[in-house]
C-alpha positions in Angstrom: 77.0 64.8 13.6 75.5 62.4 11.3 72.0 60.7 11.1 73.8 57.3 11.1 75.8 57.8 14.2 73.2 59.3 16.2 71.0 56.4 15.6 73.4 53.5 15.7 73.3 53.0 19.4 69.3 52.4 19.4 69.7 50.2 16.1 72.2 47.9 17.8 70.2 47.2 21.0 67.2 46.7 19.2 68.9 44.1 16.9 70.8 42.9 20.1 67.5 42.6 21.8 65.8 40.5 19.0 68.8 38.2 18.1 69.0 37.2 22.0 65.2 36.4 21.6 66.0 34.4 18.3 68.5 32.4 19.9 66.9 31.6 23.4 68.2 34.2 25.8 66.1 34.2 28.5 66.2 38.3 29.3 68.4 41.6 28.1 68.9 44.5 29.6 67.4 47.7 28.8 69.6 51.0 28.1 67.1 52.6 31.0 68.0 49.6 33.9 65.2 47.6 33.0 64.8 43.7 32.1 62.6 42.5 29.3 61.7 38.4 29.3 60.6 37.0 26.0 57.3 35.3 26.6 57.3 31.3 27.0 56.0 30.0 23.3 52.9 28.2 23.5 52.8 23.8 22.3 52.9 24.4 18.6 49.8 22.6 16.7 50.7 19.2 15.3 49.7 18.9 11.6 49.8 16.4 9.3 53.5 16.8 7.1 51.9 17.2 3.1 53.5 15.2 0.3 52.7 15.1 -3.1 50.9 11.5 -2.3 48.1 13.6 -0.4 47.7 16.0 -3.3 44.7 17.4 -4.9 43.3 15.8 -7.5 40.2 15.8 -10.0 37.5 13.3 -10.3 39.2 10.2 -11.8 38.9 9.0 -15.5 38.0 5.3 -15.5 39.3 5.0 -19.4 42.9 6.7 -18.4 42.7 4.4 -15.3 42.2 1.0 -17.2 45.4 1.7 -18.8 47.2 3.1 -15.7 46.0 -0.3 -13.8 47.3 -2.8 -15.8 50.4 -3.6 -13.8 47.8 -3.9 -10.9 46.0 -7.1 -12.8 48.9 -9.5 -11.9 47.6 -9.6 -8.5 44.3 -8.2 -8.6 43.1 -9.6 -11.7 41.9 -8.2 -15.2 38.4 -6.7 -13.8 39.7 -6.2 -10.3 38.2 -9.7 -8.8 41.6 -11.4 -7.6 42.1 -15.0 -7.3 44.6 -15.4 -4.8 42.9 -14.6 -1.2 45.7 -12.9 -0.3 45.3 -9.8 -2.6 42.3 -7.8 -2.2 39.6 -7.4 -4.5 39.1 -4.4 -5.6 36.3 -4.7 -8.5 33.4 -2.1 -7.0 35.7 -0.4 -5.0 35.1 3.2 -4.1 37.3 5.5 -6.5 38.3 7.5 -2.9 38.9 4.6 -0.9 41.5 3.4 -3.5 43.0 6.6 -4.4 43.4 7.1 -0.4 45.2 3.9 0.1 47.8 4.2 -2.6 48.8 7.9 -1.6 49.3 6.2 2.4 51.4 3.3 0.4 53.7 6.0 -1.2 54.3 8.4 1.8 54.9 5.0 4.1 51.5 5.6 6.1 50.9 2.2 5.4 54.0 -0.3 5.1 53.6 -2.8 2.1 56.9 -2.9 0.5 55.1 -4.4 -2.9 52.7 -1.9 -3.1 54.8 0.6 -2.0 56.8 -0.1 -5.4 53.8 0.4 -7.3 52.7 3.3 -5.8 55.9 5.3 -5.7 55.5 6.4 -9.4 51.7 7.3 -9.1 50.6 10.9 -9.0 47.6 11.8 -7.1 45.9 12.1 -10.2 47.0 8.6 -11.3 45.4 7.3 -7.9 42.1 9.0 -8.9 41.9 7.3 -12.0 42.9 3.9 -11.2 40.3 4.1 -8.7 37.7 5.2 -10.7 38.2 2.2 -12.9 38.1 -0.3 -10.4 34.9 1.5 -9.0 33.4 1.0 -12.2 33.7 -3.1 -12.1 31.4 -5.3 -10.3 32.7 -7.6 -7.3 32.2 -11.7 -7.8 31.0 -12.8 -4.1 32.5 -16.1 -3.0 30.7 -18.6 -0.8 30.0 -18.4 3.6 30.7 -21.4 5.7 27.4 -23.0 6.8 29.2 -25.3 8.8 27.6 -26.3 12.2 29.6 -25.4 14.8 29.5 -28.1 17.8 31.8 -26.4 20.6 32.1 -23.2 22.5 29.4 -20.4 23.1 28.3 -20.7 19.6 27.7 -24.2 19.4 25.0 -24.9 17.1 25.0 -21.8 15.2 26.4 -22.5 11.6 29.3 -20.6 11.1 28.8 -17.7 9.1 25.8 -16.9 11.3 28.1 -15.8 14.0 29.6 -13.2 11.8 26.2 -12.2 10.1 24.8 -11.9 14.0 27.7 -9.7 14.7 27.9 -7.5 11.0 24.0 -7.0 11.5 23.8 -6.0 15.4 27.4 -5.7 16.7 28.4 -7.5 20.2 26.4 -4.6 22.5 27.9 -6.2 26.2 31.5 -5.7 24.7 30.7 -2.5 23.5 31.1 -3.5 19.5 29.1 -1.9 16.7 27.2 -3.4 13.8 29.3 -2.9 11.1 26.7 -2.4 8.6 26.2 0.9 10.6 29.4 2.3 8.5 29.4 -0.2 5.6 25.9 -0.7 4.7 23.5 -3.7 5.2 24.6 -5.1 2.4 28.4 -4.3 2.7 28.5 -1.5 -0.3 30.4 1.2 2.1 29.8 4.6 1.1 31.5 6.8 -1.1 33.9 8.6 0.8 37.6 7.7 1.5 36.9 6.3 5.4 34.3 3.2 4.7 34.9 0.7 2.2 32.7 -1.4 0.4 33.1 -5.2 1.6 30.7 -7.6 0.0 32.2 -10.2 -1.5 35.7 -10.0 -0.3 37.9 -13.0 0.1 37.4 -14.0 3.9 41.0 -14.7 4.5 42.1 -11.1 3.4 39.3 -9.4 5.6 40.1 -11.7 8.3 43.8 -11.0 8.1 42.9 -7.0 7.9 40.9 -7.4 10.9 43.6 -9.3 13.2 45.8 -6.2 11.9 43.2 -3.6 13.4 42.7 -5.8 16.7 46.7 -5.6 17.4 46.3 -2.2 16.9 47.0 -1.1 13.1 46.3 2.4 12.3 47.0 3.7 8.6 47.3 7.4 8.0 49.0 9.4 10.3 47.7 12.9 12.1 44.4 13.9 10.3 44.3 11.1 8.2 44.5 8.6 10.6 41.7 6.5 11.0 41.4 4.6 14.8 38.1 3.5 14.3 38.8 -0.2 13.0 41.4 -0.7 15.6 39.0 0.5 18.3 36.3 -1.4 16.7 38.7 -4.9 16.2 40.2 -4.8 19.7 38.0 -7.3 21.5 36.7 -9.6 18.7 37.5 -13.2 18.9 39.5 -15.2 16.5 36.3 -17.3 15.9 34.4 -14.0 15.7 36.7 -12.7 12.7 36.9 -15.7 11.3 32.8 -15.8 10.9 32.7 -12.3 10.1 35.0 -12.3 7.2 33.2 -15.7 6.0 30.0 -14.1 5.9 31.5 -11.2 4.3 32.4 -13.1 1.7 29.3 -14.5 1.0 27.7 -10.9 1.3 26.1 -9.6 -1.9 23.0 -7.2 -2.9 19.8 -9.1 -3.9 19.5 -7.8 -7.4 23.8 -8.5 -7.9 24.8 -9.6 -11.4 27.9 -11.1 -9.8 26.3 -14.1 -7.8 28.2 -17.1 -7.7 27.5 -19.4 -10.4 
């Protein structure tokens, strides 16, 4: 008897058992009469999808970023200080924060048809370079609204003072933390991708973003998601959002070279 004939039945049985497990057959009969039951698979871990938008890149090159950011200037200004308040100021923003959100636009994790068109062709390195260029700029702050409030719970306060109190101390009775705890006392944020610089940003843009967060917006999926702001903003009133945005627009470091003239 040949070797191939002698091992044929065993090999066929093993192959049938393996194939049955792969296609989901719950049990198979062995030659000795016993039954083998496949073990249930545990729930697979949730993992964030990897895309080229989130690829690794070296620290950005500001000079390279300046040439790559030429197209951005139409909305965000030549120096990153946009004139139209619907577009955010990018001057002085952290490199990694800008790169992160360009990646989110490209992957569709932050939806914006205009920004998707611009970000679609950028590599991860392009994003870091553009971020480095804007990070080297200086934001030009605006002026906070000093109008005195004459009705409601904040009667008698200047409008920006409502926002100032929230920014510095939060609202403890509603569990709203101080903005300065993450974004810094002068609104400079931190160099990582999570907490952007806020000082000097257009009040209109900041208020719009806060309302989006209050409505549950989260940018990024899985591990890249950041739910902090949706949780922070969920109990803010419209008046508090607008006052906070006004305070932030007029916020700047005491030694700022870009004070309003």
